[in-house]
N, C-alpha and C positions, 0 to 999 in steps of 0.2 A: 504493500500500500504506500501511496505517496504521503509523506508526513507534512508536506508544506514547507519544509526547510529547504533553503537553496543548496544545490549540489556543490557549487564552488565556494566552499567556506574557506576561511584563512588557513585552517589546518590542512585541508585537501590541496589548496593551491601551493602551499609550502612543500607538501609531499611530492606533488607533480613536478615542481621546479627542481627539488633536490634529487629525486630518484629517477626522473625521466629526462627532463630538458637539459640539465647541466651535464649528465653523463653522455647524452647524445652529442652535444656540442664539443665535448672533450674528445670524443672518438672522431668526430668529423674533422676537427682542427688537426689532429694527429695524422689522419689519412690525407688531408689536404697538403700538409707539409711534406709528407712522403711523396705524394704525387708530384709536387713542384720540383723536388730534388730529382726524381726519376725523369721528369720531362726535360730538365736542364742537362741531364746526362746523355741524352740522345745525340749521337755524333753527326747524324745526317743533316744536311742543310734543308732538306724537304720538310714541309710542314702542312698541317691542315688548318684552314681558317674557319673559325666559327663566328658568323655574323648574326648578332642578336639585335633585332629591331625594337625600338621603344614605342612603335605605333601599335598599340594593343587594345586593352579594354576601353580606354578613353582615347582621345586623339593622340595625346602623348602621355603614356603611362610610364612615368620615370622609374617605377619599381619593376617593370617588365624584364628588361635585360639583366639587371643585377640579380633578380630572383632566378631567372633562367640560368645564369652563370653559376650561382651557388648550388642549384639543384643538379647541374650536369657536369660540373668541373671535374670531379673525381672519375666518374665512369667514362666520360668522353675522352678525357686525357689518357686514361688507361687503354681505351679502344685504339686510339691513334698511335700511342707510344708502342703498342704491340705490333704495329705496322712500320716501326722505325721512323715515325714522324713526330716532330714536335707539334704543339698546338698553340696557335695565336688566337686570342679572344678579342673580338671587337664589340664592346658594349655600346649601345645606342648607335648601331652601325648605320652609316649613310651610303648613298649611291657611290660616293667617292671611295669609300672603303672597299666596296664590291669591285670597282674598277681596278683598284690597286692590287687586290689579290688575284683577279683574273689575269692581269698583265704580268704578275710576278711568276717567273718560271719555276721558282722554288716552291711555290704553293701548288700542291698536287691534289689536295682534297678540299672541298668546300661544303660547309654546313650552313644552311639558311634557316633562320627561325623567325616566325612572325606571320602576319596576314599575307595571303597571296593565293595563287592557283598554279596550275602547271606551266603557265606562260608569263607569270609576273610575281614579283615579291615587293611588299610594301616596306621599303627602307624607312628610317626615321624621317628623312627629308622629302622623299618622293616615291612614286611607284616606278619600279624598274621592270620593264617588259623585255620581250625578246628583241625588240628594235634597239633598245639601249645596249643590251648585251652584245649584239652584233657589232655595234660601234666600239665597244670596249675591247673586244677580241682583236680586231684589226688583223695583224699578222702573227699573233701568238699561237704556238702549236697547242693542240688539244692536250688536256691533262690526263695523267694515267691513274690517278687515285679514284675517289668516289665523290659524287655530288649527292648530298643527303639533304633533301628539302622538306623541312618541317613546317609546311603550310597546308592549307586545304588542297585536295588533289583534283579539283574540277578543271576541265578544259575551258579556256576562254575564247580567244580569237584565232588560235593556231593549233594544228595537230602536233606541232613540234614542241617537246618539253624544253624549257629554258636550259636545263642542264645538258641536253644533247648538243647544244651549240658550243659548250665549253669542254665537255669530257669525251674521252674515247668511248666507243660503243659498249653498251652493257654495264656501265658504271654509274648510271643515274637512277636514284631511288626517290620515289615520291609516293604519297598516299593516293589511293584510287577514288577518294570521295572527300566530302567535307568532314573535318575532324574537330574535336574539342581540345581544350587545354589539358584535360585528363590524359588524352593520348600523348601529348607532348611530354607530360610528366612521366608516363610509363616508358617512353623511349629514352628519356633522360636517365632513368634508373637502370633500364635493361639494355642499354647500348644499341639502339636502333632496331631491335628485334621486330617490332610491329611494322615499322617503316619498310623493312626489307622482306617482308612476306610477299607472296604472290598476290597481286590484286586482279 
């Protein structure tokens, strides 16, 4: 039976803080430090770029990219480090950041996070479509890593996926339908398992 007393009493809040929240953060910080050291130890010049847009729940949700970074830093760094790549993170990523990594020959994998579809990504400053990507590429050879696009997977104006313009064949992963934030969270935890399934 309900007693009418609030569940979150001072005693319970103290218990949750001391026994759950603080130990979790202690473990997270330890793993994050280890991850940073491991990432720095990678000898290769090749890297994966993770572009996190701030254009999210509201027009500019300034918690979006820092939250995505904290939620995915350990697992995504581990994922790419195991492929002998360092990871460069772009919080509040803009179209200029995308152009920079597309044109950088050392960048071999790209992760896009935010609003979009198969043919576009909503950077913090503007919508980047296939047309802008074609201009960014110019004479840069196609990349050999992976294009991992964490946006909705609906087709817009072109049957060509944006990543297919940048990557070698077979290395482009997108969702096959509209997705929610919960899907992004799942992929942050489990290293793109859902994204890479057959759609």
